[in-house]
Biopython code that builds the backbone (N, CA, C, O; Angstrom):
import numpy as np
from Bio.PDB.StructureBuilder import StructureBuilder

atoms = [
    (1, "UNK", "N", (-95.523, -175.124, -12.146)),
    (1, "UNK", "CA", (-94.647, -174.039, -11.752)),
    (1, "UNK", "C", (-93.785, -173.649, -12.943)),
    (1, "UNK", "O", (-93.231, -174.516, -13.619)),
    (2, "UNK", "N", (-93.670, -172.368, -13.202)),
    (2, "UNK", "CA", (-92.829, -171.888, -14.294)),
    (2, "UNK", "C", (-91.417, -171.698, -13.769)),
    (2, "UNK", "O", (-91.145, -170.742, -13.042)),
    (3, "UNK", "N", (-90.523, -172.600, -14.130)),
    (3, "UNK", "CA", (-89.161, -172.587, -13.596)),
    (3, "UNK", "C", (-88.269, -171.577, -14.295)),
    (3, "UNK", "O", (-87.294, -171.126, -13.696)),
    (4, "UNK", "N", (-88.550, -171.208, -15.509)),
    (4, "UNK", "CA", (-87.600, -170.458, -16.308)),
    (4, "UNK", "C", (-87.272, -169.066, -15.804)),
    (4, "UNK", "O", (-86.146, -168.628, -16.043)),
    (5, "UNK", "N", (-88.154, -168.319, -15.123)),
    (5, "UNK", "CA", (-87.721, -166.999, -14.666)),
    (5, "UNK", "C", (-86.554, -167.071, -13.679)),
    (5, "UNK", "O", (-85.837, -166.086, -13.507)),
    (6, "UNK", "N", (-86.355, -168.207, -13.037)),
    (6, "UNK", "CA", (-85.287, -168.368, -12.065)),
    (6, "UNK", "C", (-83.978, -168.812, -12.704)),
    (6, "UNK", "O", (-82.926, -168.712, -12.073)),
    (7, "UNK", "N", (-84.016, -169.290, -13.915)),
    (7, "UNK", "CA", (-82.821, -169.794, -14.597)),
    (7, "UNK", "C", (-82.290, -168.711, -15.533)),
    (7, "UNK", "O", (-83.053, -168.096, -16.278)),
    (8, "UNK", "N", (-80.984, -168.483, -15.490)),
    (8, "UNK", "CA", (-80.386, -167.496, -16.380)),
    (8, "UNK", "C", (-80.351, -168.053, -17.803)),
    (8, "UNK", "O", (-79.677, -169.044, -18.083)),
    (9, "UNK", "N", (-81.089, -167.394, -18.687)),
    (9, "UNK", "CA", (-81.117, -167.743, -20.110)),
    (9, "UNK", "C", (-80.726, -166.507, -20.895)),
    (9, "UNK", "O", (-81.256, -165.423, -20.648)),
    (10, "UNK", "N", (-79.812, -166.651, -21.831)),
    (10, "UNK", "CA", (-79.419, -165.558, -22.704)),
    (10, "UNK", "C", (-79.323, -166.092, -24.131)),
    (10, "UNK", "O", (-79.409, -167.297, -24.365)),
    (11, "UNK", "N", (-79.145, -165.189, -25.061)),
    (11, "UNK", "CA", (-78.997, -165.611, -26.453)),
    (11, "UNK", "C", (-77.715, -165.022, -27.031)),
    (11, "UNK", "O", (-77.213, -163.996, -26.571)),
    (12, "UNK", "N", (-77.208, -165.697, -28.041)),
    (12, "UNK", "CA", (-76.129, -165.153, -28.855)),
    (12, "UNK", "C", (-76.455, -165.495, -30.303)),
    (12, "UNK", "O", (-77.536, -166.012, -30.584)),
    (13, "UNK", "N", (-75.555, -165.219, -31.209)),
    (13, "UNK", "CA", (-75.824, -165.455, -32.625)),
    (13, "UNK", "C", (-76.010, -166.928, -32.961)),
    (13, "UNK", "O", (-76.606, -167.263, -33.984)),
    (14, "UNK", "N", (-75.500, -167.813, -32.099)),
    (14, "UNK", "CA", (-75.545, -169.247, -32.387)),
    (14, "UNK", "C", (-76.651, -169.992, -31.662)),
    (14, "UNK", "O", (-76.879, -171.169, -31.941)),
    (15, "UNK", "N", (-77.351, -169.332, -30.727)),
    (15, "UNK", "CA", (-78.431, -170.030, -30.040)),
    (15, "UNK", "C", (-78.743, -169.458, -28.679)),
    (15, "UNK", "O", (-78.467, -168.292, -28.396)),
    (16, "UNK", "N", (-79.325, -170.299, -27.838)),
    (16, "UNK", "CA", (-79.723, -169.919, -26.493)),
    (16, "UNK", "C", (-78.727, -170.513, -25.506)),
    (16, "UNK", "O", (-78.335, -171.673, -25.625)),
    (17, "UNK", "N", (-78.323, -169.708, -24.534)),
    (17, "UNK", "CA", (-77.361, -170.130, -23.524)),
    (17, "UNK", "C", (-78.091, -170.390, -22.212)),
    (17, "UNK", "O", (-78.869, -169.557, -21.747)),
    (18, "UNK", "N", (-77.830, -171.562, -21.618)),
    (18, "UNK", "CA", (-78.466, -171.966, -20.372)),
    (18, "UNK", "C", (-77.384, -172.180, -19.320)),
    (18, "UNK", "O", (-76.418, -172.905, -19.556)),
    (19, "UNK", "N", (-77.545, -171.550, -18.162)),
    (19, "UNK", "CA", (-76.597, -171.723, -17.056)),
    (19, "UNK", "C", (-76.903, -173.006, -16.303)),
    (19, "UNK", "O", (-78.064, -173.316, -16.034)),
    (20, "UNK", "N", (-75.848, -173.757, -15.962)),
    (20, "UNK", "CA", (-75.987, -175.027, -15.254)),
    (20, "UNK", "C", (-75.043, -175.094, -14.069)),
    (20, "UNK", "O", (-73.984, -174.467, -14.063)),
    (21, "UNK", "N", (-75.443, -175.864, -13.065)),
    (21, "UNK", "CA", (-74.573, -176.259, -11.958)),
    (21, "UNK", "C", (-74.564, -177.781, -11.991)),
    (21, "UNK", "O", (-75.621, -178.411, -11.988)),
    (22, "UNK", "N", (-73.379, -178.372, -12.022)),
    (22, "UNK", "CA", (-73.235, -179.814, -12.223)),
    (22, "UNK", "C", (-72.792, -180.518, -10.942)),
    (22, "UNK", "O", (-71.968, -180.003, -10.186)),
    (23, "UNK", "N", (-73.356, -181.705, -10.715)),
    (23, "UNK", "CA", (-72.931, -182.570, -9.617)),
    (23, "UNK", "C", (-72.414, -183.866, -10.233)),
    (23, "UNK", "O", (-73.193, -184.788, -10.475)),
    (24, "UNK", "N", (-71.100, -183.949, -10.491)),
    (24, "UNK", "CA", (-70.542, -185.185, -11.050)),
    (24, "UNK", "C", (-70.478, -186.283, -9.991)),
    (24, "UNK", "O", (-70.608, -186.020, -8.795)),
    (25, "UNK", "N", (-70.277, -187.505, -10.448)),
    (25, "UNK", "CA", (-70.180, -188.681, -9.567)),
    (25, "UNK", "C", (-71.417, -188.850, -8.686)),
    (25, "UNK", "O", (-71.304, -189.248, -7.527)),
    (26, "UNK", "N", (-72.580, -188.551, -9.226)),
    (26, "UNK", "CA", (-73.834, -188.706, -8.490)),
    (26, "UNK", "C", (-74.380, -190.112, -8.666)),
    (26, "UNK", "O", (-73.850, -190.899, -9.450)),
    (27, "UNK", "N", (-75.424, -190.418, -7.946)),
    (27, "UNK", "CA", (-76.035, -191.750, -8.042)),
    (27, "UNK", "C", (-76.817, -191.950, -9.335)),
    (27, "UNK", "O", (-76.971, -193.076, -9.809)),
    (28, "UNK", "N", (-77.313, -190.841, -9.906)),
    (28, "UNK", "CA", (-78.132, -190.956, -11.118)),
    (28, "UNK", "C", (-77.935, -189.736, -12.003)),
    (28, "UNK", "O", (-77.549, -188.666, -11.533)),
    (29, "UNK", "N", (-78.204, -189.910, -13.276)),
    (29, "UNK", "CA", (-78.246, -188.793, -14.213)),
    (29, "UNK", "C", (-79.630, -188.180, -14.112)),
    (29, "UNK", "O", (-80.628, -188.856, -14.361)),
    (30, "UNK", "N", (-79.703, -186.891, -13.746)),
    (30, "UNK", "CA", (-81.013, -186.277, -13.549)),
    (30, "UNK", "C", (-80.927, -184.756, -13.535)),
    (30, "UNK", "O", (-79.878, -184.173, -13.262)),
    (31, "UNK", "N", (-82.051, -184.138, -13.835)),
    (31, "UNK", "CA", (-82.226, -182.706, -13.631)),
    (31, "UNK", "C", (-82.758, -182.570, -12.207)),
    (31, "UNK", "O", (-83.827, -183.094, -11.894)),
    (32, "UNK", "N", (-82.023, -181.875, -11.345)),
    (32, "UNK", "CA", (-82.375, -181.806, -9.931)),
    (32, "UNK", "C", (-83.281, -180.634, -9.576)),
    (32, "UNK", "O", (-84.041, -180.704, -8.610)),
    (33, "UNK", "N", (-83.204, -179.568, -10.345)),
    (33, "UNK", "CA", (-84.001, -178.387, -10.036)),
    (33, "UNK", "C", (-83.242, -177.132, -10.374)),
    (33, "UNK", "O", (-82.432, -177.100, -11.301)),
    (34, "UNK", "N", (-83.519, -176.084, -9.596)),
    (34, "UNK", "CA", (-82.907, -174.784, -9.831)),
    (34, "UNK", "C", (-82.055, -174.432, -8.628)),
    (34, "UNK", "O", (-82.489, -174.567, -7.484)),
    (35, "UNK", "N", (-80.842, -173.982, -8.894)),
    (35, "UNK", "CA", (-79.931, -173.587, -7.827)),
    (35, "UNK", "C", (-79.127, -172.387, -8.305)),
    (35, "UNK", "O", (-78.447, -172.456, -9.329)),
    (36, "UNK", "N", (-79.206, -171.289, -7.562)),
    (36, "UNK", "CA", (-78.437, -170.079, -7.882)),
    (36, "UNK", "C", (-78.663, -169.616, -9.319)),
    (36, "UNK", "O", (-77.709, -169.331, -10.043)),
    (37, "UNK", "N", (-79.916, -169.542, -9.723)),
    (37, "UNK", "CA", (-80.326, -169.092, -11.061)),
    (37, "UNK", "C", (-79.789, -169.973, -12.182)),
    (37, "UNK", "O", (-79.670, -169.529, -13.324)),
    (38, "UNK", "N", (-79.469, -171.215, -11.858)),
    (38, "UNK", "CA", (-78.967, -172.167, -12.846)),
    (38, "UNK", "C", (-79.708, -173.487, -12.701)),
    (38, "UNK", "O", (-80.229, -173.810, -11.633)),
    (39, "UNK", "N", (-79.746, -174.226, -13.766)),
    (39, "UNK", "CA", (-80.342, -175.554, -13.753)),
    (39, "UNK", "C", (-79.336, -176.506, -13.118)),
    (39, "UNK", "O", (-78.187, -176.579, -13.553)),
    (40, "UNK", "N", (-79.759, -177.227, -12.100)),
    (40, "UNK", "CA", (-78.886, -178.170, -11.406)),
    (40, "UNK", "C", (-79.032, -179.546, -12.048)),
    (40, "UNK", "O", (-80.138, -180.072, -12.170)),
    (41, "UNK", "N", (-77.893, -180.125, -12.460)),
    (41, "UNK", "CA", (-77.889, -181.398, -13.165)),
    (41, "UNK", "C", (-76.903, -182.341, -12.475)),
    (41, "UNK", "O", (-75.758, -181.973, -12.213)),
    (42, "UNK", "N", (-77.357, -183.557, -12.187)),
    (42, "UNK", "CA", (-76.443, -184.568, -11.648)),
    (42, "UNK", "C", (-76.112, -185.574, -12.739)),
    (42, "UNK", "O", (-76.953, -185.921, -13.569)),
    (43, "UNK", "N", (-74.865, -186.032, -12.715)),
    (43, "UNK", "CA", (-74.427, -187.062, -13.660)),
    (43, "UNK", "C", (-73.584, -188.085, -12.905)),
    (43, "UNK", "O", (-72.880, -187.740, -11.956)),
    (44, "UNK", "N", (-73.659, -189.325, -13.327)),
    (44, "UNK", "CA", (-72.888, -190.386, -12.680)),
    (44, "UNK", "C", (-71.424, -190.355, -13.100)),
    (44, "UNK", "O", (-70.566, -190.874, -12.387)),
    (45, "UNK", "N", (-71.135, -189.762, -14.231)),
    (45, "UNK", "CA", (-69.768, -189.725, -14.756)),
    (45, "UNK", "C", (-68.853, -188.867, -13.888)),
    (45, "UNK", "O", (-69.276, -187.877, -13.289)),
    (46, "UNK", "N", (-67.609, -189.269, -13.840)),
    (46, "UNK", "CA", (-66.580, -188.498, -13.139)),
    (46, "UNK", "C", (-66.091, -187.373, -14.050)),
    (46, "UNK", "O", (-66.144, -187.496, -15.273)),
    (47, "UNK", "N", (-65.617, -186.282, -13.454)),
    (47, "UNK", "CA", (-65.113, -185.170, -14.271)),
    (47, "UNK", "C", (-63.703, -185.436, -14.785)),
    (47, "UNK", "O", (-62.766, -184.691, -14.498)),
    (48, "UNK", "N", (-63.577, -186.506, -15.545)),
    (48, "UNK", "CA", (-62.276, -186.905, -16.077)),
    (48, "UNK", "C", (-62.376, -187.017, -17.599)),
    (48, "UNK", "O", (-63.252, -187.702, -18.126)),
    (49, "UNK", "N", (-61.463, -186.331, -18.294)),
    (49, "UNK", "CA", (-61.382, -186.393, -19.757)),
    (49, "UNK", "C", (-62.705, -186.105, -20.453)),
    (49, "UNK", "O", (-63.014, -186.718, -21.474)),
    (50, "UNK", "N", (-63.488, -185.179, -19.910)),
    (50, "UNK", "CA", (-64.717, -184.749, -20.554)),
    (50, "UNK", "C", (-65.912, -185.663, -20.389)),
    (50, "UNK", "O", (-66.961, -185.417, -20.985)),
    (51, "UNK", "N", (-65.777, -186.718, -19.588)),
    (51, "UNK", "CA", (-66.885, -187.668, -19.423)),
    (51, "UNK", "C", (-68.111, -187.012, -18.797)),
    (51, "UNK", "O", (-69.233, -187.244, -19.247)),
    (52, "UNK", "N", (-67.910, -186.200, -17.772)),
    (52, "UNK", "CA", (-69.036, -185.531, -17.127)),
    (52, "UNK", "C", (-69.666, -184.506, -18.072)),
    (52, "UNK", "O", (-70.889, -184.367, -18.101)),
    (53, "UNK", "N", (-68.858, -183.798, -18.834)),
    (53, "UNK", "CA", (-69.386, -182.826, -19.798)),
    (53, "UNK", "C", (-70.276, -183.511, -20.834)),
    (53, "UNK", "O", (-71.355, -183.012, -21.155)),
    (54, "UNK", "N", (-69.832, -184.634, -21.348)),
    (54, "UNK", "CA", (-70.630, -185.379, -22.331)),
    (54, "UNK", "C", (-71.926, -185.864, -21.700)),
    (54, "UNK", "O", (-72.980, -185.818, -22.335)),
    (55, "UNK", "N", (-71.858, -186.326, -20.466)),
    (55, "UNK", "CA", (-73.059, -186.809, -19.776)),
    (55, "UNK", "C", (-74.051, -185.675, -19.543)),
    (55, "UNK", "O", (-75.260, -185.874, -19.662)),
    (56, "UNK", "N", (-73.553, -184.499, -19.215)),
    (56, "UNK", "CA", (-74.418, -183.333, -19.007)),
    (56, "UNK", "C", (-75.202, -183.026, -20.278)),
    (56, "UNK", "O", (-76.410, -182.794, -20.233)),
    (57, "UNK", "N", (-74.509, -183.027, -21.405)),
    (57, "UNK", "CA", (-75.184, -182.739, -22.676)),
    (57, "UNK", "C", (-76.246, -183.788, -22.987)),
    (57, "UNK", "O", (-77.321, -183.453, -23.486)),
    (58, "UNK", "N", (-75.957, -185.046, -22.698)),
    (58, "UNK", "CA", (-76.929, -186.117, -22.936)),
    (58, "UNK", "C", (-78.159, -185.957, -22.049)),
    (58, "UNK", "O", (-79.287, -186.078, -22.527)),
    (59, "UNK", "N", (-77.952, -185.689, -20.771)),
    (59, "UNK", "CA", (-79.067, -185.534, -19.826)),
    (59, "UNK", "C", (-79.946, -184.348, -20.238)),
    (59, "UNK", "O", (-81.173, -184.452, -20.262)),
    (60, "UNK", "N", (-79.311, -183.234, -20.556)),
    (60, "UNK", "CA", (-80.069, -182.041, -20.925)),
    (60, "UNK", "C", (-80.814, -182.235, -22.244)),
    (60, "UNK", "O", (-81.968, -181.827, -22.370)),
    (61, "UNK", "N", (-80.164, -182.853, -23.218)),
    (61, "UNK", "CA", (-80.826, -183.102, -24.509)),
    (61, "UNK", "C", (-82.048, -183.994, -24.325)),
    (61, "UNK", "O", (-83.101, -183.734, -24.907)),
    (62, "UNK", "N", (-81.915, -185.029, -23.529)),
    (62, "UNK", "CA", (-83.040, -185.935, -23.289)),
    (62, "UNK", "C", (-84.168, -185.209, -22.556)),
    (62, "UNK", "O", (-85.336, -185.364, -22.912)),
    (63, "UNK", "N", (-83.833, -184.426, -21.547)),
    (63, "UNK", "CA", (-84.852, -183.721, -20.769)),
    (63, "UNK", "C", (-85.615, -182.705, -21.619)),
    (63, "UNK", "O", (-86.823, -182.528, -21.458)),
    (64, "UNK", "N", (-84.898, -182.044, -22.522)),
    (64, "UNK", "CA", (-85.530, -181.027, -23.365)),
    (64, "UNK", "C", (-86.087, -181.586, -24.671)),
    (64, "UNK", "O", (-86.640, -180.849, -25.487)),
    (65, "UNK", "N", (-85.933, -182.901, -24.861)),
    (65, "UNK", "CA", (-86.416, -183.571, -26.067)),
    (65, "UNK", "C", (-85.815, -182.936, -27.331)),
    (65, "UNK", "O", (-86.521, -182.555, -28.264)),
    (66, "UNK", "N", (-84.488, -182.844, -27.314)),
    (66, "UNK", "CA", (-83.746, -182.279, -28.433)),
    (66, "UNK", "C", (-82.617, -183.228, -28.818)),
    (66, "UNK", "O", (-82.127, -183.981, -27.976)),
    (67, "UNK", "N", (-82.200, -183.198, -30.086)),
    (67, "UNK", "CA", (-81.037, -184.003, -30.466)),
    (67, "UNK", "C", (-79.782, -183.471, -29.764)),
    (67, "UNK", "O", (-79.593, -182.259, -29.662)),
    (68, "UNK", "N", (-78.948, -184.355, -29.293)),
    (68, "UNK", "CA", (-77.724, -183.973, -28.594)),
    (68, "UNK", "C", (-76.830, -183.105, -29.480)),
    (68, "UNK", "O", (-76.070, -182.277, -28.978)),
    (69, "UNK", "N", (-76.920, -183.293, -30.781)),
    (69, "UNK", "CA", (-76.081, -182.539, -31.713)),
    (69, "UNK", "C", (-76.370, -181.039, -31.678)),
    (69, "UNK", "O", (-75.553, -180.252, -32.159)),
    (70, "UNK", "N", (-77.502, -180.625, -31.126)),
    (70, "UNK", "CA", (-77.845, -179.199, -31.052)),
    (70, "UNK", "C", (-77.311, -178.533, -29.788)),
    (70, "UNK", "O", (-77.417, -177.316, -29.635)),
    (71, "UNK", "N", (-76.737, -179.323, -28.885)),
    (71, "UNK", "CA", (-76.207, -178.788, -27.637)),
    (71, "UNK", "C", (-74.686, -178.812, -27.656)),
    (71, "UNK", "O", (-74.078, -179.759, -28.155)),
    (72, "UNK", "N", (-74.077, -177.771, -27.113)),
    (72, "UNK", "CA", (-72.623, -177.723, -26.981)),
    (72, "UNK", "C", (-72.263, -176.952, -25.720)),
    (72, "UNK", "O", (-73.032, -176.116, -25.247)),
    (73, "UNK", "N", (-71.114, -177.237, -25.197)),
    (73, "UNK", "CA", (-70.630, -176.566, -24.003)),
    (73, "UNK", "C", (-69.984, -175.252, -24.416)),
    (73, "UNK", "O", (-68.988, -175.246, -25.139)),
    (74, "UNK", "N", (-70.549, -174.139, -23.959)),
    (74, "UNK", "CA", (-70.026, -172.820, -24.320)),
    (74, "UNK", "C", (-69.002, -172.319, -23.316)),
    (74, "UNK", "O", (-68.043, -171.644, -23.689)),
    (75, "UNK", "N", (-69.200, -172.647, -22.034)),
    (75, "UNK", "CA", (-68.283, -172.207, -20.976)),
    (75, "UNK", "C", (-68.242, -173.267, -19.884)),
    (75, "UNK", "O", (-69.180, -174.047, -19.722)),
    (76, "UNK", "N", (-67.144, -173.282, -19.141)),
    (76, "UNK", "CA", (-67.048, -174.132, -17.973)),
    (76, "UNK", "C", (-66.587, -175.541, -18.235)),
    (76, "UNK", "O", (-67.038, -176.469, -17.563)),
    (77, "UNK", "N", (-65.711, -175.727, -19.180)),
    (77, "UNK", "CA", (-65.238, -177.072, -19.516)),
    (77, "UNK", "C", (-64.618, -177.794, -18.330)),
    (77, "UNK", "O", (-64.663, -179.022, -18.264)),
    (78, "UNK", "N", (-64.037, -177.049, -17.389)),
    (78, "UNK", "CA", (-63.386, -177.673, -16.227)),
    (78, "UNK", "C", (-63.958, -177.134, -14.921)),
    (78, "UNK", "O", (-63.256, -177.057, -13.912)),
    (79, "UNK", "N", (-65.223, -176.764, -14.944)),
    (79, "UNK", "CA", (-65.873, -176.180, -13.777)),
    (79, "UNK", "C", (-67.226, -176.837, -13.546)),
    (79, "UNK", "O", (-67.805, -177.415, -14.465)),
    (80, "UNK", "N", (-67.725, -176.750, -12.330)),
    (80, "UNK", "CA", (-69.078, -177.258, -12.052)),
    (80, "UNK", "C", (-70.135, -176.279, -12.535)),
    (80, "UNK", "O", (-71.284, -176.665, -12.752)),
    (81, "UNK", "N", (-69.759, -175.012, -12.707)),
    (81, "UNK", "CA", (-70.659, -174.028, -13.287)),
    (81, "UNK", "C", (-70.402, -174.012, -14.791)),
    (81, "UNK", "O", (-69.284, -173.754, -15.239)),
    (82, "UNK", "N", (-71.436, -174.288, -15.552)),
    (82, "UNK", "CA", (-71.284, -174.397, -17.004)),
    (82, "UNK", "C", (-72.349, -173.577, -17.708)),
    (82, "UNK", "O", (-73.373, -173.225, -17.123)),
    (83, "UNK", "N", (-72.093, -173.283, -18.957)),
    (83, "UNK", "CA", (-73.084, -172.672, -19.829)),
    (83, "UNK", "C", (-73.164, -173.544, -21.071)),
    (83, "UNK", "O", (-72.163, -173.791, -21.745)),
    (84, "UNK", "N", (-74.384, -174.008, -21.361)),
    (84, "UNK", "CA", (-74.619, -174.840, -22.532)),
    (84, "UNK", "C", (-75.330, -174.004, -23.591)),
    (84, "UNK", "O", (-76.272, -173.272, -23.289)),
    (85, "UNK", "N", (-74.868, -174.122, -24.832)),
    (85, "UNK", "CA", (-75.511, -173.449, -25.964)),
    (85, "UNK", "C", (-76.426, -174.453, -26.662)),
    (85, "UNK", "O", (-76.031, -175.579, -26.962)),
    (86, "UNK", "N", (-77.654, -174.012, -26.911)),
    (86, "UNK", "CA", (-78.608, -174.825, -27.664)),
    (86, "UNK", "C", (-78.839, -174.113, -28.987)),
    (86, "UNK", "O", (-79.346, -172.992, -29.014)),
    (87, "UNK", "N", (-78.471, -174.758, -30.074)),
    (87, "UNK", "CA", (-78.557, -174.157, -31.405)),
    (87, "UNK", "C", (-79.932, -174.373, -32.033)),
    (87, "UNK", "O", (-80.657, -175.307, -31.689)),
    (88, "UNK", "N", (-80.263, -173.492, -32.950)),
    (88, "UNK", "CA", (-81.469, -173.613, -33.781)),
    (88, "UNK", "C", (-82.744, -173.723, -32.957)),
    (88, "UNK", "O", (-83.575, -174.597, -33.201)),
    (89, "UNK", "N", (-82.895, -172.829, -31.977)),
    (89, "UNK", "CA", (-84.081, -172.824, -31.126)),
    (89, "UNK", "C", (-84.296, -171.399, -30.629)),
    (89, "UNK", "O", (-83.343, -170.629, -30.508)),
    (90, "UNK", "N", (-85.526, -171.057, -30.347)),
    (90, "UNK", "CA", (-85.818, -169.728, -29.826)),
    (90, "UNK", "C", (-85.771, -169.729, -28.303)),
    (90, "UNK", "O", (-85.905, -170.771, -27.661)),
    (91, "UNK", "N", (-85.582, -168.566, -27.754)),
    (91, "UNK", "CA", (-85.581, -168.409, -26.301)),
    (91, "UNK", "C", (-86.925, -168.853, -25.723)),
    (91, "UNK", "O", (-86.975, -169.493, -24.673)),
    (92, "UNK", "N", (-87.998, -168.514, -26.406)),
    (92, "UNK", "CA", (-89.332, -168.894, -25.946)),
    (92, "UNK", "C", (-89.511, -170.413, -25.938)),
    (92, "UNK", "O", (-90.143, -170.958, -25.032)),
    (93, "UNK", "N", (-88.969, -171.086, -26.922)),
    (93, "UNK", "CA", (-89.073, -172.546, -26.981)),
    (93, "UNK", "C", (-88.295, -173.191, -25.837)),
    (93, "UNK", "O", (-88.763, -174.158, -25.237)),
    (94, "UNK", "N", (-87.111, -172.661, -25.532)),
    (94, "UNK", "CA", (-86.327, -173.191, -24.411)),
    (94, "UNK", "C", (-87.096, -172.962, -23.113)),
    (94, "UNK", "O", (-87.187, -173.869, -22.286)),
    (95, "UNK", "N", (-87.645, -171.778, -22.923)),
    (95, "UNK", "CA", (-88.442, -171.495, -21.717)),
    (95, "UNK", "C", (-89.598, -172.474, -21.591)),
    (95, "UNK", "O", (-89.859, -173.006, -20.512)),
    (96, "UNK", "N", (-90.278, -172.703, -22.683)),
    (96, "UNK", "CA", (-91.414, -173.627, -22.670)),
    (96, "UNK", "C", (-90.979, -175.043, -22.300)),
    (96, "UNK", "O", (-91.631, -175.705, -21.493)),
    (97, "UNK", "N", (-89.894, -175.499, -22.879)),
    (97, "UNK", "CA", (-89.404, -176.850, -22.595)),
    (97, "UNK", "C", (-88.931, -176.975, -21.143)),
    (97, "UNK", "O", (-89.157, -178.006, -20.509)),
    (98, "UNK", "N", (-88.282, -175.943, -20.616)),
    (98, "UNK", "CA", (-87.857, -175.971, -19.222)),
    (98, "UNK", "C", (-89.059, -175.931, -18.277)),
    (98, "UNK", "O", (-89.075, -176.621, -17.258)),
    (99, "UNK", "N", (-90.043, -175.138, -18.613)),
    (99, "UNK", "CA", (-91.251, -175.055, -17.789)),
    (99, "UNK", "C", (-91.967, -176.396, -17.714)),
    (99, "UNK", "O", (-92.553, -176.731, -16.684)),
    (100, "UNK", "N", (-91.925, -177.151, -18.780)),
    (100, "UNK", "CA", (-92.589, -178.454, -18.827)),
    (100, "UNK", "C", (-91.915, -179.472, -17.910)),
    (100, "UNK", "O", (-92.498, -180.515, -17.614)),
    (101, "UNK", "N", (-90.692, -179.180, -17.458)),
    (101, "UNK", "CA", (-89.981, -180.109, -16.585)),
    (101, "UNK", "C", (-90.502, -180.096, -15.145)),
    (101, "UNK", "O", (-90.240, -181.034, -14.392)),
    (102, "UNK", "N", (-91.240, -179.040, -14.747)),
    (102, "UNK", "CA", (-91.777, -178.904, -13.397)),
    (102, "UNK", "C", (-90.702, -179.147, -12.341)),
    (102, "UNK", "O", (-90.753, -180.121, -11.589)),
    (103, "UNK", "N", (-89.749, -178.258, -12.305)),
    (103, "UNK", "CA", (-88.579, -178.403, -11.447)),
    (103, "UNK", "C", (-88.807, -177.839, -10.055)),
    (103, "UNK", "O", (-89.445, -176.797, -9.904)),
    (104, "UNK", "N", (-88.290, -178.517, -9.039)),
    (104, "UNK", "CA", (-88.307, -177.945, -7.701)),
    (104, "UNK", "C", (-87.244, -176.847, -7.601)),
    (104, "UNK", "O", (-86.214, -176.929, -8.270)),
    (105, "UNK", "N", (-87.478, -175.835, -6.788)),
    (105, "UNK", "CA", (-86.484, -174.792, -6.600)),
    (105, "UNK", "C", (-85.594, -175.142, -5.425)),
    (105, "UNK", "O", (-86.064, -175.670, -4.417)),
    (106, "UNK", "N", (-84.295, -174.846, -5.557)),
    (106, "UNK", "CA", (-83.329, -175.106, -4.484)),
    (106, "UNK", "C", (-82.676, -173.798, -4.087)),
    (106, "UNK", "O", (-82.531, -172.889, -4.904)),
    (107, "UNK", "N", (-82.297, -173.714, -2.865)),
    (107, "UNK", "CA", (-81.649, -172.494, -2.353)),
    (107, "UNK", "C", (-80.234, -172.363, -2.841)),
    (107, "UNK", "O", (-79.551, -171.396, -2.504)),
]
sb = StructureBuilder()
sb.init_structure("model")
sb.init_model(0)
sb.init_chain("A")
sb.init_seg("    ")
for serial, (resi, resn, name, xyz) in enumerate(atoms, 1):
    if name == "N":
        sb.init_residue(resn, " ", resi, " ")
    sb.init_atom(name, np.array(xyz, "f"), 0.0, 1.0, " ", f" {name:<3s}", serial, name[0])
structure = sb.get_structure()
């Protein structure tokens, strides 16, 4: 299943922007699927002092097989809705990597 048409992806001068919905304090760190045109990510970390934000970047970097140093939080530092910037990558490459995850769709 090609998941990327359902996920909001945009570009800026610094890279590709991916919309996320975060579930902090979850049982496991995982990519859950697609929810409201965003990638749904669960993390075990609590949203305290940036712990959940750091965990989100780690989970996403591992899932996309990218160094964590190429990912940064562009928006949503204190929100469950976030936008992550992935540097030094093309939009097509991000789509391909997301498609390889075979994500279930969520309402």
